[in-house]
C-alpha positions in Angstrom: -84.8 142.7 67.7 -82.5 142.6 70.7 -83.7 139.0 71.6 -83.2 137.8 68.0 -79.7 139.3 67.9 -78.8 137.7 71.2 -80.0 134.3 70.1 -78.5 134.5 66.7 -75.3 132.4 66.1 -73.7 133.2 62.7 -71.9 129.9 62.3 -74.8 127.7 63.4 -75.9 125.2 60.7 -72.8 125.8 58.5 -71.7 122.5 57.1 -68.0 121.6 57.6 -67.3 124.6 59.9 -65.1 122.5 62.1 -62.8 121.6 59.2 -62.5 125.1 57.7 -59.4 127.3 58.1 -59.7 130.2 60.5 -59.7 132.8 57.8 -62.6 131.1 56.0 -64.6 130.8 59.3 -64.1 134.5 59.8 -65.4 135.4 56.4 -68.4 133.2 56.8 -69.0 134.8 60.2 -68.9 138.3 58.8 -71.1 137.5 55.8 -73.8 135.9 57.9 -73.8 138.8 60.4 -74.0 141.3 57.6 -76.9 139.4 56.1 -78.7 139.2 59.4 -78.4 143.0 59.9 -79.7 143.6 56.4 -82.6 141.4 57.0 -83.4 142.9 60.4 -82.7 146.6 60.3 -82.7 148.6 63.5 -85.9 150.4 64.4 -84.6 153.8 65.7 -87.2 156.6 65.8 -86.2 160.0 64.5 -85.6 162.8 67.0 -84.9 166.5 66.9 -81.4 167.2 68.4 -82.4 170.7 69.5 -85.5 169.3 71.4 -84.7 165.8 72.4 -81.0 166.1 72.5 -78.8 166.9 75.5 -77.8 170.5 76.4 -74.1 171.2 76.3 -74.3 172.8 79.8 -74.9 169.3 81.3 -71.3 168.4 80.4 -69.8 171.4 82.1 -70.4 170.0 85.6 -67.1 169.0 87.2 -66.8 165.4 88.5 -64.0 166.1 91.0 -66.3 166.5 94.0 -67.9 163.1 93.6 -66.7 160.4 95.9 -65.1 157.2 94.5 -67.7 154.6 94.2 -65.4 151.6 93.6 -61.7 150.8 93.3 -60.0 150.3 90.0 -59.6 146.7 88.8 -55.9 146.0 88.7 -55.9 142.2 88.4 -54.8 141.3 84.9 -56.5 137.9 85.1 -60.0 139.5 85.2 -61.7 139.9 81.9 -63.1 143.3 80.8 -66.7 143.6 79.6 -65.7 143.3 75.9 -63.4 140.3 76.7 -66.1 138.6 78.8 -68.5 139.0 75.8 -66.0 137.6 73.4 -65.2 134.8 75.8 -68.9 133.9 76.1 -69.2 133.8 72.3 -66.1 131.7 72.0 -67.3 129.3 74.7 -70.7 129.0 72.9 -69.0 128.2 69.6 -66.7 125.7 71.2 -69.7 124.1 72.9 -71.6 123.8 69.6 -68.6 122.3 67.9 -68.0 119.9 70.7 -71.6 118.7 70.6 -71.3 118.2 66.8 -68.1 116.2 67.3 -69.8 114.1 70.0 -72.6 113.3 67.6 -70.2 112.3 64.9 -68.2 110.1 67.4 -71.4 108.4 68.4 -72.2 107.6 64.8 -68.7 106.2 64.2 -68.9 104.1 67.4 -72.3 102.7 66.2 -70.8 101.9 62.8 -67.8 100.2 64.4 -70.1 98.1 66.6 -72.1 97.0 63.6 -69.0 96.2 61.7 -67.6 94.1 64.5 -70.9 92.2 64.8 -70.9 91.4 61.0 -67.2 90.4 61.1 -67.9 87.9 63.9 -70.9 86.5 62.2 -68.8 86.1 59.0 -66.2 84.1 61.0 -68.8 81.7 62.2 -70.0 80.9 58.7 -68.9 78.0 56.6 -66.0 78.4 54.2 -68.2 78.2 51.2 -70.3 81.2 52.0 -67.7 83.1 54.1 -66.8 86.6 52.8 -63.1 87.3 52.3 -61.4 89.9 54.5 -60.6 92.1 51.4 -64.3 92.3 50.6 -65.0 94.2 53.8 -62.9 97.1 52.3 -65.8 98.7 50.4 -63.8 101.6 49.0 -60.1 100.6 48.5 -59.3 103.8 46.6 -60.4 105.9 49.6 -58.4 103.7 51.9 -55.3 104.2 49.8 -55.9 107.9 49.8 -56.0 107.9 53.6 -52.8 106.0 53.7 -51.1 108.4 51.3 -52.4 111.3 53.3 -51.0 109.9 56.5 -47.7 109.2 54.7 -47.5 112.8 53.5 -48.3 114.1 56.9 -45.5 112.0 58.4 -43.1 113.2 55.8 -44.1 116.8 56.5 -43.6 116.3 60.2 -40.2 114.8 59.6 -39.2 117.8 57.5 -40.5 120.1 60.2 -38.4 118.5 63.0 -35.4 117.7 60.8 -33.7 121.0 61.7 -34.2 120.4 65.5 -32.9 116.9 65.2 -29.8 118.0 63.3 -29.3 120.8 65.7 -29.4 118.6 68.8 -27.3 115.9 67.0 -24.5 118.4 66.3 -24.6 119.5 70.0 -24.4 116.0 71.2 -21.5 115.2 68.9 -19.7 118.3 70.1 -20.1 117.3 73.7 -18.9 113.7 73.0 -15.9 115.0 71.1 -15.0 117.3 74.0 -15.7 115.1 77.1 -16.0 111.5 75.9 -13.8 110.9 72.9 -10.7 112.3 74.7 -10.8 109.5 77.2 -8.9 106.3 76.9 -10.7 104.7 79.8 -13.8 105.8 81.6 -14.6 105.8 85.3 -16.3 102.7 86.6 -17.4 101.7 90.1 -17.9 98.2 91.2 -19.8 97.8 94.5 -20.0 94.7 96.8 -23.5 93.2 97.3 -23.2 92.3 101.0 -20.8 94.9 102.3 -20.2 98.6 101.8 -16.9 98.2 100.0 -16.5 99.3 96.4 -13.7 99.8 93.9 -13.5 102.7 91.5 -11.3 103.3 88.5 -10.2 106.7 87.4 -10.5 108.5 84.1 -7.5 108.1 81.8 -7.2 110.8 79.1 -6.1 109.7 75.7 -2.7 110.7 74.5 -2.4 113.2 71.7 -1.7 112.3 68.1 1.7 114.0 68.2 2.7 111.9 71.3 1.4 108.7 69.7 3.4 109.3 66.5 6.6 109.9 68.6 6.0 106.7 70.6 5.5 104.6 67.4 8.6 106.1 65.9 10.5 105.3 69.1 9.2 101.7 69.1 10.2 101.2 65.5 13.7 102.5 66.3 14.1 100.1 69.2 12.9 97.2 67.1 15.4 98.1 64.4 18.2 98.2 66.9 17.2 94.9 68.5 17.1 93.3 65.0 20.5 94.7 64.1 22.0 93.4 67.4 20.5 89.9 66.8 22.0 89.9 63.3 25.4 90.8 64.7 25.3 88.1 67.3 24.3 85.6 64.6 27.3 86.6 62.4 29.7 86.3 65.4 28.4 82.8 66.1 28.9 81.8 62.5 32.5 83.1 62.5 33.2 81.2 65.7 31.8 78.0 64.2 34.0 78.5 61.1 37.1 79.0 63.3 36.3 75.8 65.3 35.9 73.9 62.1 39.2 75.1 60.8 40.9 74.2 64.1 39.5 70.7 64.0 40.5 70.3 60.4 44.0 71.5 61.2 44.4 69.1 64.1 43.3 66.2 61.9 45.8 67.1 59.3 48.6 67.3 62.0 47.6 63.8 63.3 47.6 62.4 59.8 51.1 63.8 59.1 52.4 62.5 62.4 51.1 59.1 61.7 52.7 59.1 58.3 56.1 60.0 59.8 56.0 57.4 62.7 54.3 54.3 61.4 55.7 52.0 64.1 53.7 53.5 67.1 52.4 51.3 69.7 48.7 50.7 70.4 48.9 52.8 73.6 50.3 55.8 71.7 47.6 55.5 69.1 44.9 55.4 71.8 46.4 58.5 73.5 46.3 60.3 70.2 
C-alpha cells in the first residue's frame, strides 16, 4: 500500500493537463487522489486502547534534563520536511510535463522536416504538375482562427499596457514642459578632431509670454512712429517742391514783363537775362 501510494501520480495520463487552468488541475488532482484512496483502503488492525495504547504516565516525564541533540535550523532558505515533500512532487510534475512537451516538440519538428522536403520536391517539378502554394494550407479556417486568436491576444496585451504607456507618456511630457520647452536654445559642444579644443554654447531660456507681448507692442509702436516721420518728411519735400515751382514761375513772369517794357535790349543783355 505504501509503495503504491508513493508511486502513484494523480495527474499522470490526464489528456491536456498542460493546457488546463490551475483551478481545474487542482480539482482533477483531488478527484483522482480521492478515487485512489477509495480503491485502496488503509489496512489498519483494530486495537484495544486500554491494552495496546500508551499509559498517560509516560507523558509525565519532564524533558528539561535531556541535552540538546542538534541546533535549530534558522536559515530561511532551507525547506522544511513538508516543503521538501511538496517540492519533490512539484519537480516530478514539472519533469513529466517537460517530457511530454519534448515529445510534442519532436513530433512537430518531424512534421516540419517532412513539409520542407515535400515543398522542395514540389519546387523541382514541372509547372503542369506543380502544386500551388495555397494548396499546402490544408485547413485554411483553422489558420484564420489562429490569426484571429493572435490578433485578439495582441489587442488584449495593448489594452493591458495602455495605462502604463499613458502614465509614462504624461511623465515624459511634464519633464519636457518643465526642462526642455522653456529653452530658446540648447547647450551644444563642438570638439576638434585633432586637438583638445572645443566650443560650447550656453542654454538660453525662452522669454515669457507677457514679455513677448510687450516687445511686440513696442516694435509696433516704433514702426508706427517711423512711418509717421517718413510721411511728414515726404509732405515737407512736396511743399518745398511746390514753393520752388512758384518761385520759378514768378521769375519767368517778371522776365516776361521786363521784356515787354524794354523791347530794344541788346543781345548781350538778353543773354545775361
